[in-house]
C-alpha positions in Angstrom: -128.2 -154.9 246.2 -132.0 -154.2 246.5 -134.0 -155.1 243.5 -137.0 -153.1 242.3 -140.3 -154.8 242.2 -140.7 -157.3 239.5 -144.3 -156.1 238.8 -144.0 -154.9 235.1 -146.0 -151.8 235.8 -145.4 -148.5 237.5 -147.2 -146.7 240.2 -149.9 -144.1 240.7 -150.6 -141.6 238.1 -147.6 -142.6 236.1 -149.6 -144.8 233.7 -146.5 -146.6 232.5 -146.4 -150.1 231.0 -143.4 -152.3 230.9 -144.3 -155.0 228.4 -143.1 -158.5 229.1 -143.7 -161.9 227.6 -145.8 -162.9 230.6 -148.1 -159.8 230.6 -148.3 -158.0 227.3 -150.6 -155.0 227.2 -151.0 -155.5 223.5 -153.1 -158.5 224.2 -155.1 -156.8 226.9 -158.6 -155.4 226.5 -158.9 -151.6 227.5 -160.7 -152.3 230.7 -158.1 -154.9 231.7 -155.3 -152.6 231.1 -156.8 -149.8 233.2 -157.5 -152.3 236.1 -154.0 -153.4 236.0 -152.7 -149.9 236.2 -154.9 -149.2 239.3 -153.4 -152.2 241.2 -149.9 -151.0 240.9 -148.0 -149.9 244.1 -145.2 -147.6 244.6 -141.7 -148.8 243.9 -139.2 -149.3 246.6 -135.9 -147.4 246.6 -133.2 -149.1 244.5 -129.8 -148.9 246.0 -126.9 -148.5 243.5 -123.2 -148.6 244.3 -121.6 -146.0 242.0 -118.3 -147.9 242.0 -119.8 -150.8 240.1 -118.1 -151.6 236.7 -116.7 -148.5 235.0 -117.8 -146.5 238.1 -118.1 -143.2 236.4 -120.6 -140.7 235.0 -122.2 -143.1 232.7 -123.8 -145.1 235.4 -125.2 -142.0 237.0 -126.7 -140.9 233.5 -128.3 -144.2 232.8 -129.7 -144.6 236.3 -131.3 -141.1 236.3 -132.6 -141.4 232.7 -134.5 -144.7 233.2 -135.6 -143.8 236.8 -137.2 -140.5 235.4 -139.0 -142.5 232.7 -140.4 -145.3 235.0 -140.7 -143.1 238.1 -138.3 -145.4 240.0 -136.7 -143.9 243.3 -133.0 -144.6 243.4 -130.1 -143.9 245.7 -126.6 -143.9 244.4 -123.7 -144.0 246.7 -120.0 -143.6 245.9 -120.9 -141.5 242.9 -118.1 -141.8 240.3 -116.2 -143.7 242.9 -113.8 -145.1 240.4 -112.5 -141.7 239.3 -109.7 -139.8 240.8 -112.0 -136.9 241.5 -115.2 -138.6 242.3 -118.7 -137.1 242.9 -121.1 -135.3 240.6 -119.8 -133.1 238.0 -121.6 -129.9 236.7 -123.1 -131.8 233.7 -124.7 -134.3 236.1 -126.2 -131.6 238.3 -127.5 -129.6 235.2 -129.3 -132.7 233.7 -130.6 -134.1 237.1 -131.9 -130.6 238.0 -133.9 -130.6 234.8 -135.2 -134.1 235.3 -136.1 -133.3 238.9 -138.1 -130.3 237.8 -140.1 -132.1 235.1 -140.8 -135.2 237.2 -141.6 -133.3 240.5 -138.8 -135.3 242.0 -137.5 -135.2 245.5 -133.7 -134.9 245.4 -131.1 -135.0 247.9 -127.2 -134.6 247.4 -127.5 -132.7 244.1 -124.4 -130.6 244.1 -121.1 -130.7 242.4 -118.8 -133.1 244.3 -121.6 -134.9 246.1 -120.9 -138.6 246.4 -124.4 -139.7 247.4 -127.5 -138.9 245.4 -131.2 -139.6 245.9 -133.5 -139.2 243.2 -137.3 -139.9 243.7 -139.5 -138.9 240.6 -143.1 -138.6 241.1 -144.3 -137.7 237.5 -143.9 -139.8 234.3 -143.3 -138.4 230.8 -147.0 -138.7 230.3 -148.1 -136.6 233.4 -145.1 -134.2 233.6 -146.4 -130.7 234.1 -143.9 -129.3 231.7 -145.5 -131.3 228.8 -149.3 -131.1 229.6 -149.7 -127.9 227.5 -149.2 -127.7 223.8 -147.0 -124.6 224.1 -144.7 -126.0 226.8 -142.4 -127.8 224.4 -139.2 -125.8 224.8 -136.3 -127.0 227.0 -133.3 -124.6 227.9 -130.4 -126.0 230.0 -127.2 -124.0 230.8 -124.5 -125.9 232.7 -122.7 -123.9 235.4 -119.4 -124.8 233.8 -118.4 -124.2 230.2 -116.5 -127.4 230.4 -119.6 -129.4 231.1 -120.6 -131.5 228.1 -123.8 -130.6 226.4 -123.9 -133.9 224.8 -123.6 -135.8 228.0 -126.5 -133.6 229.5 -128.6 -134.5 226.4 -127.9 -138.2 226.8 -129.3 -138.1 230.5 -132.6 -136.3 229.5 -132.9 -137.8 226.1 -135.1 -141.0 227.1 -137.5 -138.8 229.1 -138.0 -136.6 226.0 -138.3 -139.5 223.7 -141.4 -140.7 225.7 -142.9 -137.4 226.4 -145.5 -137.4 223.8 -148.4 -137.1 226.3 -149.8 -133.8 225.0 -150.8 -135.1 221.7 -154.3 -133.6 220.8 -157.1 -135.7 219.4 -156.5 -134.0 216.0 -152.8 -134.9 216.0 -151.5 -138.2 214.8 -148.0 -137.4 216.0 -146.8 -135.7 219.2 -145.6 -132.2 218.8 -141.8 -131.9 218.8 -139.7 -130.7 221.7 -137.1 -128.0 221.2 -134.0 -128.4 223.3 -131.2 -125.9 223.7 -128.1 -126.8 225.9 -125.2 -124.6 226.7 -121.8 -125.9 227.7 -119.0 -127.8 225.9 -119.4 -129.3 222.5 -115.9 -130.7 222.2 -114.8 -131.9 225.6 -112.4 -134.4 226.7 -113.7 -137.9 227.7 -117.1 -137.1 226.1 -118.7 -137.6 222.7 -118.4 -134.6 220.5 -121.1 -132.8 218.6 -119.7 -134.3 215.4 -120.0 -137.9 216.8 -123.5 -137.2 217.9 -124.4 -135.8 214.6 -122.7 -138.3 212.2 -122.8 -141.5 214.2 -125.1 -141.7 217.2 -128.2 -139.9 215.9 -128.1 -141.5 212.4 -127.7 -144.9 213.9 -130.7 -144.4 216.3 -132.9 -143.2 213.4 -131.9 -146.1 211.2 -132.2 -148.8 214.0 -135.2 -147.6 215.9 -136.8 -144.8 213.8 -135.8 -142.1 216.6 -135.8 -138.7 214.9 -133.7 -135.8 216.3 -133.0 -132.8 214.3 -129.9 -130.9 215.4 -127.7 -127.8 214.9 -124.5 -126.7 216.3 -125.0 -122.9 217.2 -121.7 -122.2 218.7 -118.8 -124.5 219.6 -117.5 -124.9 223.1 -114.1 -126.3 224.4 -112.6 -127.4 227.6 -109.0 -127.2 226.0 -107.2 -124.0 226.1 -109.2 -121.0 227.2 -112.7 -122.1 228.2 -115.3 -121.4 225.6 -119.0 -122.0 226.1 -121.0 -123.4 223.2 -124.6 -124.3 222.4 -126.5 -127.1 220.7 -130.0 -127.0 219.4 -131.9 -130.2 219.1 -135.5 -130.9 218.0 -136.7 -134.2 219.5 -139.7 -136.0 217.9 -141.2 -138.2 220.6 -142.7 -141.5 219.7 -146.5 -141.7 219.8 -148.2 -142.4 223.1 -148.7 -146.1 223.5 -146.0 -147.0 221.0 -142.7 -148.6 221.9 -139.3 -148.7 220.1 -138.5 -151.6 217.9 -135.6 -152.6 215.8 -136.5 -151.7 212.2 -134.1 -153.9 210.3 -133.0 -156.8 212.3 -130.9 -158.7 209.8 -128.6 -155.8 209.2 -127.3 -156.1 212.7 -126.8 -159.8 213.2 -123.4 -160.1 211.4 -125.2 -160.5 208.0 -123.7 -157.1 207.2 -120.4 -158.9 206.6 -119.5 -159.9 203.0 -120.5 -163.3 201.6 -117.1 -164.8 202.5 -117.5 -163.8 206.1 -114.4 -161.5 205.9 -114.0 -157.9 206.8 -116.8 -155.4 205.9 -116.6 -153.8 202.5 -116.2 -150.1 203.2 -117.8 -147.5 200.9 -116.4 -144.3 202.2 -114.6 -142.6 205.1 -115.9 -139.2 206.2 -113.3 -136.8 207.7 -114.1 -133.9 210.0 -111.3 -131.6 211.1 -111.6 -128.7 213.5 -108.1 -127.3 213.9 -106.0 -124.1 213.5 -106.1 -123.0 209.9 -102.3 -123.4 209.6 -102.6 -127.1 210.2 -105.4 -127.9 207.8 -103.2 -128.6 204.8 -100.7 -130.8 206.5 -103.3 -132.7 208.6 -105.4 -133.3 205.6 -102.6 -134.7 203.6 -101.4 -137.0 206.4 -105.0 -138.3 206.8 -105.3 -139.1 203.1 -101.9 -140.9 203.2 -102.7 -143.0 206.3 -106.2 -143.8 205.3 -105.0 -144.8 201.7 -102.4 -147.1 203.3 -104.9 -148.7 205.6 -108.1 -148.8 203.5 -107.0 -149.0 199.9 -109.6 -148.0 197.3 -111.9 -146.6 199.8 -113.1 -143.0 199.1 -112.1 -140.3 201.6 -114.6 -137.5 201.9 -113.9 -134.3 203.8 -117.2 -133.2 205.4 -115.8 -130.5 207.7 -112.7 -128.3 207.7 -113.0 -125.7 210.4 -110.7 -123.3 212.2 -110.7 -124.1 216.0 -109.5 -120.6 216.9 -106.7 -121.8 219.1 -103.5 -123.9 218.9 -104.6 -125.9 222.0 -107.6 -127.3 220.1 -107.3 -130.0 217.5 -110.1 -132.3 216.8 -110.5 -135.0 214.1 -113.3 -137.4 213.6 -113.3 -140.3 211.0 -116.4 -142.1 210.2 -116.3 -145.3 208.0 -119.5 -146.4 206.2 -120.4 -149.9 204.9 -123.6 -151.3 203.3 -124.8 -154.8 204.3 -124.3 -157.4 201.7 -127.6 -159.2 202.4 -130.5 -158.2 200.2 -132.8 -157.2 203.0 -130.3 -154.9 204.6 -129.3 -153.3 201.2 -132.9 -152.8 200.2 -133.7 -151.0 203.5 -130.8 -148.6 202.9 -129.0 -149.7 206.1 -125.6 -148.0 206.6 -123.1 -149.4 209.2 -121.0 -146.7 210.8 -117.8 -146.8 212.8 -116.5 -143.6 214.4 -113.1 -142.8 215.8 -111.9 -139.4 216.9 -109.1 -137.5 218.7 -109.1 -134.4 220.7 -105.7 -133.0 221.5 -103.4 -129.9 221.6 -100.1 -128.7 220.3 -97.2 -129.5 222.7 -96.9 -126.8 225.3 -93.5 -125.9 224.0 -95.1 -124.7 220.8 -98.0 -123.1 222.5 -95.7 -121.1 225.0 -93.7 -119.4 222.2 -94.3 -115.8 221.8 -93.7 -113.4 218.9 -95.3 -110.9 216.7 -96.6 -113.6 214.4 -98.9 -115.6 216.5 -99.8 -118.3 213.8 -99.2 -122.0 214.5 -96.7 -122.2 211.8 -94.5 -119.5 213.2 -94.6 -121.2 216.7 -94.3 -124.8 215.8 -92.4 -124.4 212.5 -93.0 -126.2 209.3 -91.4 -129.3 210.7 -93.3 -129.2 213.9 -96.6 -128.7 212.0 -95.8 -131.7 209.7 -94.8 -133.8 212.8 -98.0 -133.0 214.8 -100.2 -133.6 211.8 -98.5 -137.0 211.1 -98.9 -138.0 214.7 -102.6 -137.1 214.9 -103.5 -138.7 211.5 -101.5 -141.9 212.3 -103.2 -142.4 215.6 -106.8 -141.7 214.6 -106.5 -143.7 211.3 -105.0 -146.6 213.1 -107.7 -146.7 215.8 -110.4 -146.6 213.1 -108.7 -149.6 211.3 -108.5 -151.6 214.5 -112.2 -150.9 215.2 -113.3 -151.9 211.8 -111.2 -155.0 211.9 -113.0 -156.3 215.0 -115.8 -157.4 212.7 -118.6 -155.8 214.8 -121.6 -153.8 213.4 -121.0 -150.8 215.6 -117.9 -149.2 217.2 -117.2 -149.6 220.9 -118.6 -146.1 221.8 -121.9 -146.6 219.9 -122.3 -150.1 221.4 -122.5 -148.9 225.0 -124.7 -145.9 224.0 -127.3 -148.1 222.3 -127.8 -150.3 225.4 -130.5 -148.1 227.1 -132.5 -148.1 223.8 -132.2 -151.8 223.4 -133.5 -152.3 227.0 -136.5 -150.1 226.5 -137.5 -151.4 223.0 -139.9 -154.2 222.3 -138.5 -157.5 221.0 -135.0 -158.5 220.2 -132.0 -156.4 219.1 -128.3 -157.1 218.5 -125.3 -154.9 217.9 -122.4 -157.3 218.3 -118.8 -156.3 218.0 -117.2 -159.6 216.8 -114.6 -161.7 218.7 -114.1 -159.3 221.7 -113.2 -162.2 223.9 -111.1 -164.6 221.9 -110.0 -166.7 225.0 -113.6 -167.8 225.7 -114.3 -170.6 223.3 -117.9 -171.0 224.5 -119.1 -167.7 223.2 -116.6 -166.5 220.6 -114.8 -167.7 217.6 -116.4 -168.7 214.3 -119.2 -170.6 216.0 -120.9 -167.6 217.5 -120.3 -165.5 214.5 -122.0 -168.1 212.4 -124.8 -168.3 214.9 -125.2 -164.4 215.0 -125.3 -164.5 211.1 -128.0 -167.1 211.1 -130.0 -165.5 213.9 -133.5 -164.2 212.9 -134.4 -161.6 215.4 -137.9 -161.4 214.1 -138.6 -165.1 215.1 -140.2 -165.3 218.5 -138.1 -168.5 219.2 -135.0 -166.8 218.1 -133.5 -167.1 221.7 -133.8 -170.8 221.8 -130.3 -172.2 222.0 -128.8 -168.9 223.2 -127.3 -168.7 226.7 -129.1 -166.2 229.0 -126.7 -163.9 230.8 -126.6 -163.5 234.6 -127.1 -159.8 235.4 -125.8 -159.6 239.0 -122.7 -157.9 237.9 -121.4 -156.0 234.8 -121.3 -158.5 231.9 -121.0 -159.3 228.3 -118.6 -158.4 225.4 -117.2 -155.0 224.6 -115.8 -152.3 227.0 -116.4 -152.0 230.6 -118.7 -149.1 229.8 -120.9 -151.5 227.7 -120.8 -154.1 230.4 -121.8 -151.6 233.1 -124.6 -150.3 230.9 -126.2 -153.7 230.5 -125.9 -154.3 234.4 -127.4 -151.0 235.1 -130.4 -151.2 232.8 -131.0 -154.8 234.2 -131.3 -153.4 237.7 -133.8 -150.9 236.8 -135.7 -153.0 234.2 -135.6 -156.5 235.7 -137.7 -158.0 232.8 -135.0 -157.2 230.2 -133.0 -160.2 229.2 -129.6 -160.5 227.5 -128.0 -163.6 225.8 -124.6 -164.7 224.8 -122.5 -162.1 226.6 -124.8 -159.3 225.8 -124.8 -159.8 222.0 -128.6 -160.2 222.0 -131.1 -158.1 224.1 -134.8 -158.7 224.6 -136.2 -155.4 225.7 -139.2 -154.7 228.0 -141.3 -153.0 225.3 -141.6 -149.8 227.4 -144.7 -147.6 226.5 -146.4 -144.7 228.0 -150.2 -144.5 228.1 -152.4 -141.5 228.3 -153.5 -140.6 231.8 
């Protein structure tokens, strides 16, 4: 696989700096920094096999997201090659079309079902025509299909928006916000939901890196039952020009969040969100309280959302467990650790197919059917949350892979471990590595001494195949990023955008 240039800067008018330990712009004089920018050359095309690792849409999103930020031309072959129905989906086309427009990119193969994609951006977040005017801070994207996930579209364009602070006037200390409205699905199979974005991902990004995104669900969209288009509104606050992301409270994420005995986390509360037919609310709520009470004794259960889904084919539940780190620094910083688990399902077809004057769920499924379905849903989602918290990590498996791109772009060290994800490997798991993670000081410039640097030639590290593939993908696009101890620790490139 072709590798991008190891030169830590980008080309032409992009005016982008990739900070590394060897050439840190923070230690350059202004004239040295400008001279370094003028010497940069165009990046060569990066070839990516879309079958690598999880081989799905995540690889495409990460590749295009980072490529748009660093103006890196890429060519992805075998797009979503590990899926039964490969090729680009409507959500990929919608997000890449927008990225192509704002980066003045040359694009080939951008259509639903395409298995080869070429994306060659020419403009960076600092020079993009869309953001050079104070009043051009509105983004509207409507996917062709109502089933296309609005949240996956947002994930693909989010990094570009985050660094698009280039229009800050001399009188402004902070860049003007960017308003984003995306139309498509908000509760879609094999995608994060609006609730997960709102209650887990965005709060975690704000707490960890100071990323601020206001959000509102305007209308809900489903891919279950009759297609229904929804809309989400988000207000992104870009970081200041010249700044880079940095982990705000390092100790909270290095296993110090565990209690003093090194046992399971002390949970404070579990938030419950239910979007289901009204007839199911009572039985499902009762079943969840019972299951959560059995698995998490003495933990408060808080119902945050109880909403009618409008159809028997739409049942969604999200559970979010909260814990406060026991170390003094984490507690004083107000750090909250979150683990989310959800389920999106439908009533059995037999119940949905029954007809009658009374079209309520209770008349179709019967009281016994309602109770049975509620018990099944509650048991499954509660158990998966219990299993997730029991791993001993500081994030859930879905959050871990979604944080990788921000770790790679950030300055300095970050760690979001998930405990003993590979108990058969004595070299990197077991009590030894947990003790090492607990003792790790991410603020120490020598913190990586004694850790094992990971090879990045193929998907690697702990966690799911999605997390492993995410680490590999960012490593190909950002060759200066470094991972240690099977991905548990990341040393980011310290990406920053300078004014043109």
